[in-house]
Backbone as ProteinMPNN parsed JSONL, in Angstrom:
{"seq_chain_A": "MKELYILRHIYNFEGEDGSRYQFEDKFLGIYSSQAKAEQAANHHTGMKGFRQYPRECFKIEKWEVNQDSAWREGFVKMYEANLWEESVEQYNENSGGFDVSSWLLGEIPYKEETPLEFAKRMMDEKFGQGNWNLQDGLLEEYNNLLLYGETGFEQECGEGD", "coords_chain_A": {"N_chain_A": [[-19.848, 20.72, 43.597], [-16.382, 19.098, 45.049], [-13.803, 20.051, 43.828], [-9.929, 20.014, 42.869], [-6.871, 20.296, 41.314], [-3.614, 19.09, 39.575], [-0.05, 19.183, 39.621], [2.177, 18.332, 37.618], [5.33, 16.622, 36.619], [6.902, 16.056, 33.37], [7.953, 14.449, 31.44], [9.322, 12.409, 28.587], [11.765, 10.456, 27.324], [15.133, 9.228, 26.82], [15.94, 5.753, 26.197], [18.141, 4.025, 28.194], [19.587, 2.424, 26.472], [18.808, 2.694, 23.719], [16.713, 2.177, 22.565], [14.105, 2.876, 22.717], [11.213, 5.157, 24.143], [11.003, 6.505, 26.619], [9.854, 7.754, 30.002], [9.202, 9.747, 32.75], [8.77, 11.146, 35.355], [6.78, 13.575, 37.61], [5.787, 13.841, 40.494], [4.26, 17.502, 41.655], [2.464, 19.139, 43.781], [-1.316, 19.217, 45.307], [-3.767, 21.509, 44.27], [-5.626, 24.716, 45.183], [-7.37, 24.923, 43.179], [-7.247, 25.942, 39.485], [-5.822, 29.058, 38.962], [-3.967, 28.284, 41.31], [-2.69, 26.646, 40.43], [-1.373, 27.116, 38.264], [-0.222, 29.064, 38.585], [2.23, 28.452, 40.482], [3.316, 25.353, 38.553], [4.702, 27.629, 36.443], [6.458, 28.783, 38.758], [8.07, 26.982, 39.069], [9.651, 26.597, 36.681], [11.417, 27.838, 36.767], [13.436, 26.432, 38.132], [15.834, 24.836, 38.934], [16.542, 21.916, 36.936], [14.092, 21.628, 36.287], [14.15, 23.896, 34.177], [15.259, 23.394, 31.855], [13.666, 21.841, 30.437], [10.609, 21.998, 28.013], [7.465, 24.429, 28.627], [5.465, 23.498, 28.558], [5.702, 20.918, 29.718], [4.877, 20.314, 31.926], [1.513, 19.681, 33.491], [-1.105, 20.187, 34.518], [-3.341, 18.904, 35.754], [-7.28, 17.595, 36.292], [-9.373, 17.417, 39.322], [-11.948, 15.404, 40.846], [-12.764, 15.672, 43.768], [-14.233, 12.623, 46.282], [-14.574, 11.003, 44.324], [-14.253, 8.19, 42.216], [-12.208, 8.823, 39.822], [-9.695, 6.955, 38.119], [-7.942, 3.989, 36.75], [-11.089, 3.219, 36.861], [-11.391, 0.408, 35.782], [-9.432, -1.843, 37.052], [-5.924, -2.462, 36.617], [-2.42, -2.453, 34.884], [0.905, -3.47, 34.506], [3.601, -0.943, 34.305], [5.597, -2.78, 32.737], [3.823, -5.416, 32.0], [2.523, -3.575, 29.745], [4.632, -2.52, 27.957], [5.506, -4.881, 27.408], [3.001, -6.111, 26.154], [3.184, -4.694, 24.104], [4.979, -4.514, 22.226], [4.578, -7.605, 21.497], [2.163, -7.093, 20.328], [2.825, -5.651, 17.99], [4.94, -7.892, 17.471], [3.242, -10.057, 16.919], [1.331, -9.54, 14.959], [3.557, -9.407, 12.905], [4.281, -12.152, 12.402], [1.475, -12.875, 11.668], [0.265, -11.764, 9.944], [-0.832, -9.165, 10.233], [-3.844, -10.025, 11.314], [-6.467, -8.606, 13.676], [-5.317, -8.828, 17.309], [-7.891, -8.841, 19.754], [-9.446, -6.919, 21.564], [-9.846, -7.045, 24.112], [-7.728, -8.412, 24.842], [-5.811, -6.504, 26.151], [-2.676, -6.344, 27.611], [-2.994, -7.784, 29.087], [-0.443, -10.686, 29.525], [0.679, -14.341, 28.362], [1.632, -16.538, 31.073], [5.303, -16.986, 32.202], [6.36, -19.927, 31.39], [3.748, -21.037, 30.37], [1.745, -22.525, 27.84], [0.615, -22.045, 24.81], [-2.047, -22.728, 23.849], [-2.66, -23.286, 26.84], [-2.628, -20.779, 27.397], [-4.426, -19.288, 25.733], [-6.815, -20.531, 26.561], [-7.458, -19.237, 29.081], [-7.169, -16.68, 28.65], [-9.837, -17.47, 27.585], [-11.505, -18.525, 28.875], [-11.383, -16.597, 31.421], [-12.93, -14.882, 29.909], [-15.299, -15.093, 28.945], [-16.051, -16.652, 30.801], [-15.116, -19.947, 33.084], [-15.987, -22.483, 30.873], [-17.624, -22.168, 29.734], [-17.835, -21.63, 26.982], [-17.839, -22.182, 23.61], [-16.093, -23.633, 21.189], [-17.511, -24.122, 18.519], [-19.245, -22.006, 19.036], [-19.345, -19.99, 16.739], [-16.592, -19.039, 17.787], [-13.994, -19.824, 17.103], [-12.765, -18.439, 15.365], [-11.599, -16.117, 17.159], [-10.468, -18.253, 19.274], [-8.324, -19.342, 17.778], [-7.446, -16.471, 17.041], [-5.527, -16.191, 19.265], [-4.219, -18.278, 20.43], [-2.301, -18.185, 18.365], [-2.168, -15.922, 18.746], [-0.647, -15.954, 21.562], [1.131, -17.196, 20.71], [4.179, -15.834, 20.233], [5.651, -15.771, 21.208], [6.336, -13.507, 23.874], [8.125, -13.204, 27.03], [7.555, -13.077, 29.936], [8.339, -11.296, 33.546], [7.504, -13.446, 36.119], [5.539, -15.35, 37.431], [2.597, -16.171, 36.895], [0.259, -15.089, 39.421], [1.845, -13.889, 40.01]], "CA_chain_A": [[-18.217, 19.017, 44.237], [-15.287, 19.848, 45.389], [-12.378, 19.891, 43.136], [-8.276, 20.031, 43.395], [-6.321, 20.081, 41.345], [-2.923, 18.307, 40.417], [0.783, 19.315, 38.822], [2.488, 17.292, 37.673], [5.584, 17.662, 35.206], [6.001, 14.997, 32.857], [9.089, 14.495, 29.88], [9.882, 11.439, 27.781], [13.168, 10.916, 27.161], [15.668, 8.07, 24.972], [15.912, 4.353, 27.054], [20.23, 4.057, 27.657], [19.86, 0.837, 25.248], [18.813, 3.971, 22.689], [15.26, 2.28, 21.475], [12.732, 3.107, 23.889], [10.712, 6.165, 24.331], [10.607, 6.176, 28.166], [8.886, 8.713, 30.728], [9.563, 10.012, 33.498], [6.927, 11.571, 36.27], [6.911, 13.836, 39.187], [4.033, 14.987, 41.445], [4.835, 18.33, 42.553], [1.253, 19.413, 44.572], [-1.893, 19.761, 44.896], [-3.833, 22.931, 44.572], [-7.15, 24.028, 45.203], [-7.817, 26.052, 41.69], [-7.053, 26.061, 38.128], [-4.811, 29.286, 38.854], [-2.697, 28.564, 42.17], [-1.587, 25.193, 39.78], [-0.714, 27.752, 36.747], [1.128, 29.316, 39.394], [3.413, 27.224, 40.782], [4.119, 25.354, 37.29], [5.148, 28.644, 36.713], [6.778, 28.971, 39.147], [8.739, 25.972, 39.607], [9.788, 27.16, 35.346], [12.361, 28.472, 36.394], [14.151, 25.57, 38.68], [17.067, 23.479, 38.295], [15.881, 20.542, 35.98], [12.976, 22.162, 35.286], [14.125, 24.871, 33.463], [15.633, 22.423, 30.586], [12.306, 21.24, 29.697], [9.696, 23.144, 27.735], [6.694, 24.668, 29.299], [4.267, 22.518, 28.516], [5.866, 18.904, 29.994], [3.819, 20.926, 33.666], [0.7, 19.222, 32.959], [-2.543, 20.602, 35.686], [-5.754, 17.94, 36.197], [-8.571, 18.519, 37.528], [-9.653, 15.102, 40.264], [-12.878, 16.172, 41.702], [-12.944, 14.796, 45.41], [-14.598, 11.359, 46.721], [-15.155, 10.476, 42.774], [-13.479, 7.253, 41.278], [-11.53, 9.786, 38.454], [-9.148, 6.892, 37.016], [-8.629, 3.229, 37.747], [-12.423, 2.479, 37.22], [-11.647, -0.969, 35.078], [-8.315, -2.066, 37.181], [-4.512, -1.827, 35.929], [-1.558, -3.363, 33.721], [2.044, -2.374, 34.619], [4.572, -0.932, 32.822], [6.247, -3.315, 32.103], [3.742, -5.882, 30.976], [2.166, -2.711, 28.461], [5.461, -2.36, 26.842], [5.715, -5.626, 26.336], [2.534, -6.141, 25.853], [3.025, -3.903, 22.548], [5.943, -5.332, 21.714], [4.257, -8.622, 21.286], [1.413, -7.25, 18.884], [3.564, -6.466, 16.786], [5.738, -9.188, 16.816], [1.9, -10.705, 15.905], [1.199, -8.211, 13.437], [4.793, -10.17, 11.996], [4.087, -13.35, 11.959], [0.571, -13.167, 11.405], [0.422, -11.111, 8.345], [-1.893, -8.0, 10.673], [-4.638, -10.422, 12.115], [-5.56, -8.144, 14.967], [-5.346, -8.649, 18.747], [-8.916, -8.606, 20.309], [-8.804, -4.88, 22.746], [-10.76, -6.619, 25.508], [-6.565, -8.958, 25.509], [-4.743, -5.04, 26.352], [-1.629, -6.482, 29.316], [-2.871, -9.664, 28.658], [0.703, -11.768, 27.831], [1.435, -15.656, 28.128], [2.619, -16.099, 31.629], [6.267, -17.978, 31.952], [6.057, -21.396, 30.729], [2.543, -21.135, 29.583], [1.456, -23.368, 26.223], [0.071, -20.908, 23.829], [-2.757, -23.015, 24.58], [-2.8, -23.26, 27.694], [-3.224, -18.965, 27.626], [-6.286, -19.409, 25.363], [-7.715, -21.237, 27.639], [-7.048, -18.864, 30.194], [-8.188, -15.816, 29.027], [-11.096, -17.481, 26.726], [-12.066, -18.492, 29.335], [-11.662, -15.401, 31.65], [-13.993, -13.59, 29.186], [-16.358, -15.813, 29.239], [-16.752, -17.513, 32.153], [-14.866, -20.84, 32.672], [-16.391, -24.109, 30.422], [-19.163, -21.48, 29.231], [-18.164, -20.579, 25.563], [-18.05, -23.269, 22.723], [-15.275, -23.156, 19.43], [-18.831, -24.114, 17.367], [-20.327, -20.872, 18.55], [-18.785, -18.375, 16.706], [-15.224, -18.802, 18.874], [-12.87, -20.98, 16.462], [-12.336, -17.529, 14.861], [-11.035, -15.517, 18.264], [-9.727, -18.39, 19.725], [-6.888, -19.242, 16.994], [-6.373, -15.735, 16.856], [-5.151, -15.999, 21.002], [-2.644, -19.042, 20.134], [-1.063, -17.106, 17.375], [-0.864, -14.436, 20.299], [0.003, -16.748, 22.819], [3.07, -17.619, 19.797], [5.128, -14.796, 19.377], [7.172, -16.16, 22.194], [7.792, -12.552, 24.509], [7.883, -14.099, 27.815], [7.34, -12.244, 31.206], [9.808, -12.319, 34.226], [6.837, -13.58, 36.713], [4.754, -16.51, 37.286], [1.057, -17.141, 37.279], [0.025, -14.658, 40.611], [3.429, -12.191, 41.028]], "C_chain_A": [[-17.667, 19.751, 43.518], [-13.982, 19.79, 44.347], [-10.965, 20.31, 43.255], [-7.631, 19.58, 41.991], [-4.223, 20.295, 40.959], [-1.902, 18.649, 39.095], [1.376, 17.609, 38.244], [3.425, 18.001, 36.514], [6.795, 16.122, 34.816], [6.946, 15.23, 31.484], [9.553, 13.104, 29.406], [11.419, 11.822, 27.526], [14.561, 9.155, 26.731], [16.493, 6.528, 26.826], [17.393, 4.275, 26.797], [19.957, 2.276, 27.241], [19.729, 1.59, 24.145], [17.573, 3.404, 21.627], [14.418, 2.336, 21.607], [12.789, 4.366, 24.06], [10.884, 5.593, 26.125], [9.819, 8.006, 28.756], [9.428, 9.432, 31.668], [8.704, 11.215, 33.957], [6.882, 12.445, 37.381], [5.759, 14.78, 39.03], [4.48, 16.055, 42.21], [3.299, 19.107, 43.25], [-0.133, 19.015, 43.493], [-2.873, 20.96, 45.451], [-5.195, 22.96, 44.776], [-8.132, 24.939, 44.458], [-7.023, 25.991, 40.747], [-5.663, 26.888, 38.664], [-4.148, 29.283, 39.673], [-1.723, 27.859, 41.671], [-0.45, 25.701, 39.215], [0.621, 28.582, 37.604], [2.2, 28.745, 39.688], [4.08, 26.315, 39.576], [4.733, 26.892, 37.02], [6.511, 29.228, 37.322], [8.496, 27.991, 39.419], [9.764, 25.749, 37.339], [10.6, 27.099, 35.246], [14.385, 27.741, 37.587], [15.352, 25.212, 37.835], [16.403, 22.328, 38.204], [14.849, 20.847, 35.797], [13.49, 22.489, 34.321], [14.777, 24.376, 31.71], [14.437, 22.438, 30.15], [11.38, 22.163, 29.18], [8.535, 22.886, 28.295], [5.255, 24.075, 29.989], [4.659, 20.672, 28.834], [4.979, 19.559, 31.674], [2.893, 20.684, 32.814], [-0.264, 19.434, 34.17], [-3.208, 19.343, 35.294], [-6.648, 18.614, 37.053], [-8.886, 17.486, 38.407], [-11.363, 16.53, 40.921], [-12.835, 14.899, 42.84], [-13.873, 14.256, 45.339], [-15.392, 10.96, 44.433], [-13.522, 10.176, 42.919], [-12.428, 7.827, 39.933], [-10.76, 8.602, 37.332], [-8.815, 5.074, 38.132], [-9.73, 2.556, 37.38], [-12.284, 0.166, 37.065], [-9.726, -2.39, 35.814], [-6.937, -0.844, 36.953], [-3.404, -2.813, 35.201], [-0.05, -2.61, 34.393], [2.396, -2.155, 33.645], [5.247, -1.381, 31.779], [5.348, -4.574, 30.939], [2.758, -4.6, 29.662], [3.739, -2.214, 27.497], [6.245, -3.754, 26.369], [4.465, -6.016, 25.79], [1.823, -5.305, 24.046], [4.116, -4.14, 21.763], [5.659, -6.512, 21.469], [2.679, -8.31, 20.325], [1.881, -6.682, 17.694], [4.534, -6.381, 16.637], [4.208, -9.998, 16.165], [1.466, -10.291, 15.185], [1.686, -9.426, 12.382], [4.268, -11.516, 11.081], [2.453, -13.627, 12.056], [-0.291, -12.713, 10.008], [-1.044, -9.744, 8.87], [-2.867, -8.791, 11.339], [-4.682, -9.169, 12.507], [-6.151, -9.061, 16.049], [-6.961, -8.535, 19.353], [-8.748, -7.734, 21.806], [-8.986, -5.373, 24.232], [-9.059, -7.408, 25.58], [-5.687, -7.728, 26.422], [-4.141, -5.386, 27.842], [-1.918, -6.898, 29.042], [-1.7, -9.924, 28.115], [0.426, -13.193, 28.885], [2.143, -15.324, 29.883], [4.114, -17.264, 31.417], [5.707, -19.374, 32.106], [5.053, -21.936, 31.155], [2.222, -21.328, 28.959], [1.064, -22.079, 25.836], [-1.437, -21.366, 23.875], [-3.672, -23.552, 25.724], [-3.599, -20.956, 27.888], [-4.363, -19.02, 27.248], [-6.886, -19.713, 26.113], [-8.156, -19.932, 28.525], [-8.088, -17.552, 29.151], [-9.339, -16.218, 27.882], [-12.002, -17.546, 28.556], [-12.159, -17.331, 31.189], [-12.48, -14.199, 31.547], [-14.68, -13.851, 29.124], [-17.193, -16.492, 30.311], [-15.502, -19.184, 31.951], [-16.113, -22.191, 32.128], [-17.745, -22.563, 29.778], [-18.618, -20.882, 27.927], [-17.183, -22.094, 24.711], [-17.021, -22.992, 21.563], [-16.48, -22.715, 18.578], [-19.696, -22.754, 17.807], [-20.16, -19.927, 17.924], [-17.071, -17.903, 17.075], [-14.338, -19.287, 18.402], [-11.861, -19.502, 16.333], [-10.829, -17.059, 16.353], [-9.875, -16.494, 18.793], [-8.153, -19.169, 18.712], [-6.509, -17.512, 16.776], [-5.682, -15.32, 17.946], [-3.897, -17.399, 20.884], [-2.276, -18.331, 19.002], [-1.241, -15.641, 18.129], [-0.006, -15.747, 20.585], [1.571, -16.937, 21.845], [4.125, -17.261, 19.674], [6.181, -14.526, 20.201], [7.024, -15.554, 23.194], [7.225, -14.139, 26.258], [7.36, -12.579, 29.227], [8.09, -12.778, 32.958], [9.05, -13.034, 35.438], [6.214, -14.332, 35.989], [3.536, -16.436, 37.193], [1.365, -16.327, 38.932], [0.793, -13.287, 41.041], [2.792, -10.66, 40.416]], "O_chain_A": [[-17.781, 20.451, 42.511], [-13.163, 18.978, 44.778], [-10.917, 21.28, 44.011], [-7.921, 18.454, 41.585], [-3.51, 21.098, 41.562], [-2.294, 18.568, 37.931], [1.102, 16.421, 38.411], [3.176, 18.977, 35.806], [7.331, 15.392, 35.649], [6.674, 16.072, 30.628], [10.417, 12.679, 30.172], [12.036, 12.887, 27.514], [14.092, 8.092, 26.322], [17.151, 6.601, 27.864], [17.919, 4.388, 25.69], [20.219, 1.245, 27.861], [20.573, 1.283, 23.304], [17.357, 3.784, 20.476], [13.601, 1.923, 20.784], [13.863, 4.96, 24.156], [10.859, 4.445, 26.569], [9.45, 8.983, 28.105], [10.488, 9.897, 31.25], [8.114, 12.028, 33.245], [6.983, 11.77, 38.406], [5.197, 15.628, 38.337], [5.029, 15.845, 43.292], [3.409, 20.224, 42.743], [-0.306, 18.757, 42.302], [-2.89, 21.353, 46.618], [-5.956, 21.995, 44.699], [-9.178, 25.483, 44.813], [-5.843, 25.976, 41.098], [-4.619, 26.268, 38.869], [-3.282, 30.144, 39.52], [-0.52, 27.94, 41.92], [0.731, 25.363, 39.296], [1.828, 28.674, 37.383], [3.118, 28.63, 38.875], [5.303, 26.406, 39.474], [5.517, 27.107, 37.944], [7.377, 29.88, 36.738], [9.601, 28.356, 39.819], [10.359, 24.721, 37.015], [11.16, 26.608, 34.266], [15.54, 28.146, 37.716], [15.679, 25.268, 36.65], [15.79, 21.773, 39.116], [14.376, 20.218, 34.851], [13.511, 21.692, 33.383], [14.667, 25.03, 30.673], [14.216, 23.28, 29.28], [11.25, 23.203, 29.825], [8.191, 21.737, 28.573], [4.529, 24.098, 30.984], [4.15, 19.641, 28.396], [4.542, 18.661, 32.394], [2.947, 21.097, 31.656], [-0.067, 18.537, 34.989], [-3.494, 19.153, 34.112], [-6.778, 19.5, 37.898], [-8.481, 16.409, 37.97], [-11.568, 17.714, 41.188], [-12.866, 13.673, 42.736], [-14.737, 14.733, 44.604], [-16.44, 10.792, 43.81], [-12.485, 10.754, 43.243], [-11.98, 6.992, 39.147], [-10.87, 8.774, 36.118], [-9.099, 4.815, 39.301], [-9.662, 1.33, 37.458], [-12.716, -0.795, 37.703], [-9.197, -3.326, 35.216], [-6.772, 0.375, 36.998], [-3.72, -3.989, 35.019], [0.028, -1.42, 34.698], [2.099, -2.565, 32.523], [5.501, -0.973, 30.646], [5.66, -4.807, 29.771], [2.401, -5.156, 28.624], [3.684, -1.592, 26.436], [7.112, -3.903, 25.508], [4.669, -6.397, 24.638], [0.816, -5.324, 23.338], [4.062, -3.915, 20.554], [6.699, -6.985, 21.01], [2.152, -9.237, 19.711], [1.519, -7.035, 16.571], [5.207, -5.521, 16.069], [4.184, -10.45, 15.02], [1.004, -11.136, 14.418], [1.052, -10.09, 11.562], [4.014, -11.79, 9.908], [2.159, -14.704, 12.574], [-1.181, -13.249, 9.347], [-1.979, -9.456, 8.124], [-2.979, -8.233, 12.431], [-3.777, -8.383, 12.229], [-7.106, -9.825, 15.906], [-7.071, -7.315, 19.226], [-8.063, -7.971, 22.8], [-8.63, -4.773, 25.246], [-8.672, -7.053, 26.693], [-4.948, -8.098, 27.335], [-4.639, -5.03, 28.91], [-1.315, -7.044, 27.979], [-1.43, -9.727, 26.931], [0.018, -13.054, 30.038], [2.871, -14.363, 30.132], [4.048, -18.212, 30.635], [4.788, -19.767, 32.826], [4.986, -22.88, 31.943], [1.852, -20.24, 28.517], [1.21, -21.1, 26.567], [-2.224, -20.421, 23.944], [-4.81, -24.023, 25.711], [-4.576, -20.339, 28.314], [-5.334, -18.877, 27.991], [-7.773, -18.929, 26.447], [-9.365, -19.707, 28.573], [-9.31, -17.543, 29.0], [-9.778, -15.264, 27.241], [-12.801, -16.786, 29.104], [-13.101, -17.525, 31.957], [-12.731, -13.212, 32.239], [-15.48, -12.919, 29.204], [-18.374, -16.743, 30.554], [-15.112, -19.487, 30.824], [-16.926, -22.703, 32.898], [-18.909, -22.886, 29.538], [-18.879, -19.7, 27.702], [-16.227, -22.743, 25.137], [-17.234, -21.938, 20.965], [-16.655, -21.611, 18.064], [-20.664, -22.396, 17.136], [-20.687, -18.875, 18.285], [-16.492, -16.859, 16.775], [-13.427, -19.378, 19.224], [-10.756, -19.32, 16.844], [-9.675, -17.474, 16.465], [-8.705, -16.12, 18.874], [-7.077, -19.394, 19.266], [-5.378, -17.23, 16.378], [-5.157, -14.208, 17.885], [-2.759, -17.256, 21.328], [-1.449, -17.564, 19.495], [-0.583, -14.605, 18.042], [0.933, -16.301, 20.014], [2.732, -16.83, 22.24], [5.048, -17.909, 19.182], [7.108, -13.716, 20.194], [7.349, -16.275, 24.138], [6.556, -15.161, 26.412], [6.941, -11.43, 29.085], [8.294, -13.896, 33.43], [9.948, -13.453, 36.169], [6.084, -14.39, 34.766], [3.332, -17.259, 38.085], [2.321, -16.674, 39.625], [0.63, -12.314, 41.776], [3.336, -9.598, 40.721]]}, "name": "protein", "num_of_chains": 1, "seq": "MKELYILRHIYNFEGEDGSRYQFEDKFLGIYSSQAKAEQAANHHTGMKGFRQYPRECFKIEKWEVNQDSAWREGFVKMYEANLWEESVEQYNENSGGFDVSSWLLGEIPYKEETPLEFAKRMMDEKFGQGNWNLQDGLLEEYNNLLLYGETGFEQECGEGD"}
């Protein structure tokens, strides 16, 4: 199978407010071999801007042609992922550390959505609309979703945006 090598420059920096770690990712090129990608990375290390960062900021990724290599199960917007991480921290503070289900990754309540509506929507998405029963061992899961939905984090857009 044919392989390509993608060269990127990635580094972290502190946000303007000083409270959050952010990153910048620059796509630099696609190469036919690891050696050519390494050569390009070495060339960029001496260029303006790039030279102020260590060589480790240059990342080379091997990709197979005609293969789904990423995003096989969908994606989460960066904004939502950051909100999710913050809300999990708040959730853990409020709940005494009960775990939020791993399948909730990236899910946050819609603006104006109540905790009850959020919990029902998540249960319907996971188990199918109306295919779940709190008497069948799902009460704890549902209660955790309610508590998670009460953490008070907001999304800038509504459903379907």
